[in-house]
C-alpha positions in Angstrom: 38.4 -70.6 13.4 34.9 -69.3 12.8 34.2 -65.7 12.0 32.0 -63.5 14.2 28.7 -62.2 12.9 29.2 -59.7 10.2 25.9 -58.5 8.9 22.2 -58.6 9.8 19.4 -58.2 7.3 15.6 -58.5 7.9 13.2 -60.6 6.1 9.5 -59.6 5.9 9.0 -58.2 9.4 5.6 -58.8 10.9 4.9 -56.0 13.4 2.7 -56.6 16.4 1.5 -54.5 19.3 -0.1 -56.7 22.0 0.5 -57.9 25.5 2.5 -61.1 25.9 0.5 -64.3 25.9 0.5 -66.6 29.0 -0.9 -69.5 27.0 1.1 -72.4 25.6 1.9 -72.1 21.9 2.8 -74.8 19.4 3.4 -74.4 15.6 3.8 -77.4 13.4 3.7 -75.3 10.2 0.9 -77.5 8.7 -1.2 -74.4 7.9 0.3 -71.4 9.6 -0.9 -68.0 8.6 0.9 -66.0 11.3 4.6 -66.4 10.2 6.1 -64.0 7.7 6.9 -65.4 4.3 8.3 -64.2 1.0 11.2 -64.2 -1.4 13.8 -61.8 -2.8 17.2 -62.1 -4.4 18.8 -62.6 -0.9 16.5 -65.0 0.9 13.3 -67.0 0.8 11.0 -68.1 3.6 7.9 -70.3 3.0 5.6 -72.5 4.9 5.2 -75.7 3.0 4.9 -79.5 3.6 4.7 -79.0 7.4 7.9 -77.0 7.8 9.2 -73.5 7.6 11.6 -73.7 4.7 14.2 -70.9 5.0 17.0 -70.3 2.5 19.7 -67.6 2.3 21.4 -67.1 -1.0 24.0 -64.4 -0.2 27.5 -65.3 1.0 27.6 -63.4 4.3 24.7 -62.4 6.5 22.1 -63.2 9.1 18.5 -63.3 8.0 15.5 -63.8 10.2 11.7 -64.2 10.0 9.3 -63.7 12.8 5.8 -64.7 13.7 2.8 -62.7 15.0 3.2 -63.7 18.6 4.4 -62.2 21.9 5.8 -64.2 24.9 7.8 -63.6 28.1 9.2 -65.9 30.7 9.0 -69.6 29.7 10.5 -72.4 27.6 11.2 -71.8 23.9 11.9 -74.8 21.6 12.4 -75.4 17.9 13.6 -78.2 15.7 16.1 -77.2 12.9 17.6 -79.3 10.1 20.2 -77.9 7.7 19.3 -79.3 4.3 21.9 -77.9 1.9 24.9 -75.6 1.6 28.2 -75.6 3.5 28.4 -77.0 7.1 30.1 -73.8 8.1 26.8 -72.1 8.6 24.5 -70.8 11.4 20.9 -71.4 12.2 18.5 -71.3 15.1 16.0 -69.2 16.9 15.4 -65.6 17.9 13.1 -64.8 20.9 11.9 -61.8 22.8 12.0 -59.9 19.5 11.1 -56.2 19.3 10.4 -56.0 15.6 10.2 -52.2 15.5 13.6 -51.8 17.1 15.3 -54.8 15.5 16.3 -56.2 18.9 16.3 -59.8 20.2 18.1 -62.7 21.7 19.8 -65.1 19.2 20.6 -68.7 19.8 22.2 -70.6 16.9 24.2 -73.7 16.0 26.2 -74.7 13.0 26.4 -78.0 11.1 30.0 -78.4 12.0 29.3 -78.5 15.7 29.4 -74.9 17.0 27.1 -72.7 19.1 26.6 -69.0 19.4 24.5 -67.2 22.0 24.0 -63.4 22.1 21.9 -60.3 22.0 21.2 -57.8 19.3 20.0 -54.2 19.7 19.1 -51.4 17.3 19.2 -53.6 14.2 22.6 -54.9 15.2 24.3 -51.8 13.9 27.1 -52.2 16.4 28.7 -55.3 17.7 26.5 -58.2 18.9 26.5 -58.7 22.6 28.0 -62.1 23.3 26.4 -63.8 26.3 28.2 -67.2 26.5 31.8 -68.3 25.9 33.1 -65.3 24.0 31.5 -66.1 20.7 31.3 -69.3 18.6 32.3 -72.4 20.7 32.3 -76.1 19.9 29.8 -78.4 21.6 29.4 -82.1 21.4 25.7 -81.7 21.9 25.2 -80.6 18.3 24.5 -83.3 15.7 26.8 -82.5 12.9 26.2 -82.7 9.1 23.5 -81.9 6.7 20.2 -83.6 7.2 20.6 -83.9 11.0 17.8 -82.5 13.1 18.8 -80.6 16.2 16.4 -79.4 18.9 17.2 -76.0 20.4 15.6 -75.0 23.7 15.9 -71.9 26.0 14.5 -71.7 29.5 14.0 -68.0 30.3 12.9 -66.8 33.7 13.5 -63.4 35.2 16.7 -62.8 33.2 18.1 -66.2 33.8 18.6 -67.9 30.4 19.6 -71.5 30.1 20.3 -72.9 26.7 20.1 -76.6 25.5 20.8 -78.5 22.3 19.2 -81.9 22.1 18.4 -81.8 25.8 22.1 -81.1 26.8 22.9 -77.8 28.5 25.3 -75.8 26.4 25.4 -72.5 28.3 23.6 -70.1 30.7 23.6 -66.4 31.2 21.8 -63.7 33.1 20.5 -60.9 31.0 17.3 -59.0 31.5 17.6 -56.5 28.7 14.5 -58.0 27.0 11.6 -59.4 29.0 9.0 -60.2 26.3 8.6 -60.1 22.5 8.0 -62.0 19.3 9.6 -65.3 18.2 11.3 -66.3 15.0 13.9 -68.3 13.2 17.3 -67.3 11.7 19.8 -68.5 9.1 23.4 -67.3 8.8 25.9 -67.6 5.9 29.6 -67.3 6.6 31.5 -66.8 3.4 29.4 -69.2 1.2 25.8 -68.8 0.4 22.9 -71.1 -0.6 22.2 -72.3 3.0 18.8 -74.0 3.3 17.3 -74.9 6.7 14.0 -76.5 7.6 12.4 -75.5 10.9 9.5 -77.3 12.7 7.6 -77.7 15.9 8.2 -74.3 17.4 6.8 -74.4 21.0 6.5 -72.0 23.9 5.5 -73.1 27.4 4.9 -70.3 30.0 6.9 -70.3 33.2 5.0 -71.6 36.2 
Protein backbone atom coordinates (compact mmCIF):
# COMPACT_ATOMS: atom_id res chain seq x y z
CA UNK A 1 0.00 0.00 0.00
CA UNK A 2 1.33 3.41 -0.94
CA UNK A 3 1.53 6.24 1.58
CA UNK A 4 -0.31 9.50 1.20
CA UNK A 5 1.60 12.71 0.54
CA UNK A 6 3.55 13.67 3.63
CA UNK A 7 5.49 16.83 2.98
CA UNK A 8 5.70 19.65 0.49
CA UNK A 9 8.78 21.76 -0.10
CA UNK A 10 9.40 24.47 -2.64
CA UNK A 11 12.28 24.74 -5.06
CA UNK A 12 13.31 28.14 -6.38
CA UNK A 13 9.91 29.75 -6.85
CA UNK A 14 9.58 32.07 -9.82
CA UNK A 15 6.94 34.68 -9.00
CA UNK A 16 4.91 36.26 -11.78
CA UNK A 17 2.17 38.83 -11.98
CA UNK A 18 0.53 38.91 -15.38
CA UNK A 19 -2.66 37.98 -17.17
CA UNK A 20 -3.03 34.43 -18.43
CA UNK A 21 -1.85 33.81 -21.97
CA UNK A 22 -4.26 32.73 -24.69
CA UNK A 23 -1.42 31.68 -27.00
CA UNK A 24 -0.18 28.10 -27.42
CA UNK A 25 3.00 27.28 -25.51
CA UNK A 26 5.70 24.68 -26.11
CA UNK A 27 8.91 24.14 -24.14
CA UNK A 28 11.47 21.59 -25.34
CA UNK A 29 14.12 22.74 -22.82
CA UNK A 30 16.74 23.28 -25.50
CA UNK A 31 17.54 26.78 -24.29
CA UNK A 32 14.88 27.72 -21.74
CA UNK A 33 15.49 30.80 -19.59
CA UNK A 34 12.07 30.97 -17.96
CA UNK A 35 12.11 27.83 -15.78
CA UNK A 36 13.43 28.05 -12.24
CA UNK A 37 16.68 26.14 -11.66
CA UNK A 38 19.14 25.63 -8.83
CA UNK A 39 20.52 23.18 -6.30
CA UNK A 40 20.64 22.64 -2.54
CA UNK A 41 21.12 19.66 -0.24
CA UNK A 42 17.52 18.51 -0.81
CA UNK A 43 16.99 18.83 -4.54
CA UNK A 44 18.39 19.93 -7.88
CA UNK A 45 16.69 21.28 -10.98
CA UNK A 46 18.62 22.11 -14.15
CA UNK A 47 17.91 22.61 -17.84
CA UNK A 48 20.50 20.60 -19.78
CA UNK A 49 20.68 18.48 -22.91
CA UNK A 50 17.16 19.30 -24.02
CA UNK A 51 15.42 18.23 -20.78
CA UNK A 52 14.50 19.53 -17.35
CA UNK A 53 16.60 17.29 -15.08
CA UNK A 54 15.01 17.16 -11.61
CA UNK A 55 16.42 15.20 -8.66
CA UNK A 56 15.21 14.91 -5.05
CA UNK A 57 17.73 13.62 -2.53
CA UNK A 58 15.68 13.52 0.67
CA UNK A 59 13.76 10.38 1.67
CA UNK A 60 10.28 11.89 1.98
CA UNK A 61 8.86 14.95 0.30
CA UNK A 62 7.37 16.61 -2.75
CA UNK A 63 9.43 19.21 -4.54
CA UNK A 64 8.33 21.32 -7.47
CA UNK A 65 9.76 23.85 -9.88
CA UNK A 66 7.73 26.37 -11.85
CA UNK A 67 8.11 28.41 -15.00
CA UNK A 68 7.35 32.06 -15.68
CA UNK A 69 4.05 31.46 -17.44
CA UNK A 70 0.34 31.85 -16.77
CA UNK A 71 -2.46 29.88 -18.39
CA UNK A 72 -6.15 29.10 -17.88
CA UNK A 73 -8.53 26.70 -19.64
CA UNK A 74 -6.86 24.40 -22.12
CA UNK A 75 -4.77 21.28 -22.56
CA UNK A 76 -1.61 20.73 -20.49
CA UNK A 77 0.90 18.05 -21.51
CA UNK A 78 4.36 16.90 -20.43
CA UNK A 79 6.63 13.90 -20.98
CA UNK A 80 8.26 12.41 -17.87
CA UNK A 81 10.90 9.70 -17.50
CA UNK A 82 12.12 8.43 -14.12
CA UNK A 83 15.84 7.78 -14.56
CA UNK A 84 17.06 6.50 -11.19
CA UNK A 85 15.96 5.74 -7.65
CA UNK A 86 13.19 3.47 -6.37
CA UNK A 87 10.12 2.72 -8.48
CA UNK A 88 8.03 3.61 -5.42
CA UNK A 89 8.18 7.28 -6.36
CA UNK A 90 5.97 10.07 -7.65
CA UNK A 91 6.44 12.55 -10.50
CA UNK A 92 4.37 14.66 -12.85
CA UNK A 93 2.97 18.13 -13.41
CA UNK A 94 1.54 21.00 -11.43
CA UNK A 95 -0.73 23.50 -13.17
CA UNK A 96 -2.78 26.60 -12.40
CA UNK A 97 -0.12 27.41 -9.81
CA UNK A 98 -0.38 30.45 -7.53
CA UNK A 99 3.27 30.75 -6.51
CA UNK A 100 2.65 33.40 -3.88
CA UNK A 101 0.04 31.26 -2.10
CA UNK A 102 1.62 27.87 -2.71
CA UNK A 103 -1.56 26.56 -4.35
CA UNK A 104 -1.99 24.35 -7.42
CA UNK A 105 -3.40 21.19 -8.97
CA UNK A 106 -1.08 18.16 -8.88
CA UNK A 107 -1.17 15.22 -11.31
CA UNK A 108 1.48 12.56 -10.73
CA UNK A 109 2.28 8.95 -11.51
CA UNK A 110 4.74 6.43 -10.10
CA UNK A 111 7.16 4.01 -11.74
CA UNK A 112 5.29 1.08 -10.17
CA UNK A 113 2.03 1.94 -11.92
CA UNK A 114 0.04 4.30 -9.68
CA UNK A 115 -1.66 7.68 -10.21
CA UNK A 116 -2.45 10.54 -7.80
CA UNK A 117 -4.63 13.56 -8.62
CA UNK A 118 -5.40 16.36 -6.20
CA UNK A 119 -5.31 19.98 -5.11
CA UNK A 120 -2.98 21.85 -2.76
CA UNK A 121 -3.76 25.13 -1.00
CA UNK A 122 -1.79 27.39 1.35
CA UNK A 123 1.54 25.61 0.90
CA UNK A 124 -0.19 22.29 1.59
CA UNK A 125 -0.04 22.91 5.33
CA UNK A 126 -3.17 20.80 5.77
CA UNK A 127 -4.24 17.63 4.01
CA UNK A 128 -4.09 17.61 0.22
CA UNK A 129 -7.53 17.59 -1.38
CA UNK A 130 -7.88 14.34 -3.32
CA UNK A 131 -9.91 14.71 -6.52
CA UNK A 132 -9.93 11.18 -7.97
CA UNK A 133 -10.23 7.67 -6.48
CA UNK A 134 -9.47 8.53 -2.85
CA UNK A 135 -5.68 8.79 -3.26
CA UNK A 136 -3.08 6.70 -5.07
CA UNK A 137 -4.69 4.17 -7.41
CA UNK A 138 -3.29 1.62 -9.84
CA UNK A 139 -3.59 2.21 -13.57
CA UNK A 140 -2.58 0.03 -16.49
CA UNK A 141 -2.04 3.20 -18.53
CA UNK A 142 1.27 3.86 -16.75
CA UNK A 143 4.41 2.42 -18.33
CA UNK A 144 6.22 0.92 -15.37
CA UNK A 145 9.92 0.86 -14.57
CA UNK A 146 12.85 3.23 -14.80
CA UNK A 147 13.69 4.61 -18.20
CA UNK A 148 10.09 4.49 -19.41
CA UNK A 149 8.66 7.73 -20.80
CA UNK A 150 5.06 8.53 -19.87
CA UNK A 151 3.03 11.39 -21.30
CA UNK A 152 0.69 13.14 -18.87
CA UNK A 153 -2.15 15.29 -20.14
CA UNK A 154 -4.91 17.33 -18.54
CA UNK A 155 -7.85 18.89 -20.35
CA UNK A 156 -9.18 21.76 -18.24
CA UNK A 157 -12.32 23.67 -19.16
CA UNK A 158 -14.51 25.62 -16.77
CA UNK A 159 -13.68 23.41 -13.80
CA UNK A 160 -14.03 20.17 -15.74
CA UNK A 161 -10.70 18.35 -15.43
CA UNK A 162 -9.95 15.20 -17.44
CA UNK A 163 -6.66 13.37 -16.87
CA UNK A 164 -4.78 11.12 -19.29
CA UNK A 165 -1.65 8.97 -19.16
CA UNK A 166 -0.30 7.92 -22.56
CA UNK A 167 -3.58 8.99 -24.19
CA UNK A 168 -5.67 6.79 -21.89
CA UNK A 169 -8.12 8.50 -19.57
CA UNK A 170 -7.30 7.76 -15.92
CA UNK A 171 -9.75 10.05 -14.14
CA UNK A 172 -11.94 13.12 -14.22
CA UNK A 173 -13.20 15.63 -11.68
CA UNK A 174 -15.00 18.92 -11.38
CA UNK A 175 -13.12 21.54 -9.39
CA UNK A 176 -13.08 25.27 -10.11
CA UNK A 177 -11.02 26.39 -7.12
CA UNK A 178 -8.26 27.57 -9.46
CA UNK A 179 -8.96 29.01 -12.91
CA UNK A 180 -5.51 30.14 -14.06
CA UNK A 181 -1.89 30.13 -13.00
CA UNK A 182 1.68 29.06 -13.58
CA UNK A 183 2.89 25.63 -14.73
CA UNK A 184 5.56 23.35 -13.31
CA UNK A 185 6.89 19.86 -12.67
CA UNK A 186 7.07 17.87 -9.45
CA UNK A 187 9.01 14.95 -7.97
CA UNK A 188 8.04 13.00 -4.84
CA UNK A 189 10.05 10.62 -2.68
CA UNK A 190 8.25 8.09 -0.49
CA UNK A 191 10.63 6.68 2.09
CA UNK A 192 13.71 6.42 -0.15
CA UNK A 193 15.48 9.37 -1.74
CA UNK A 194 17.68 9.99 -4.76
CA UNK A 195 14.84 10.03 -7.30
CA UNK A 196 15.84 11.54 -10.65
CA UNK A 197 13.30 12.42 -13.35
CA UNK A 198 13.71 13.95 -16.80
CA UNK A 199 10.89 16.18 -18.09
CA UNK A 200 10.47 17.26 -21.70
CA UNK A 201 8.07 18.81 -24.19
CA UNK A 202 5.79 20.75 -21.86
CA UNK A 203 2.91 22.04 -23.97
CA UNK A 204 -0.20 24.14 -23.44
CA UNK A 205 -3.01 24.51 -25.98
CA UNK A 206 -5.74 27.03 -25.12
CA UNK A 207 -9.35 25.86 -25.08
CA UNK A 208 -11.35 26.79 -28.14
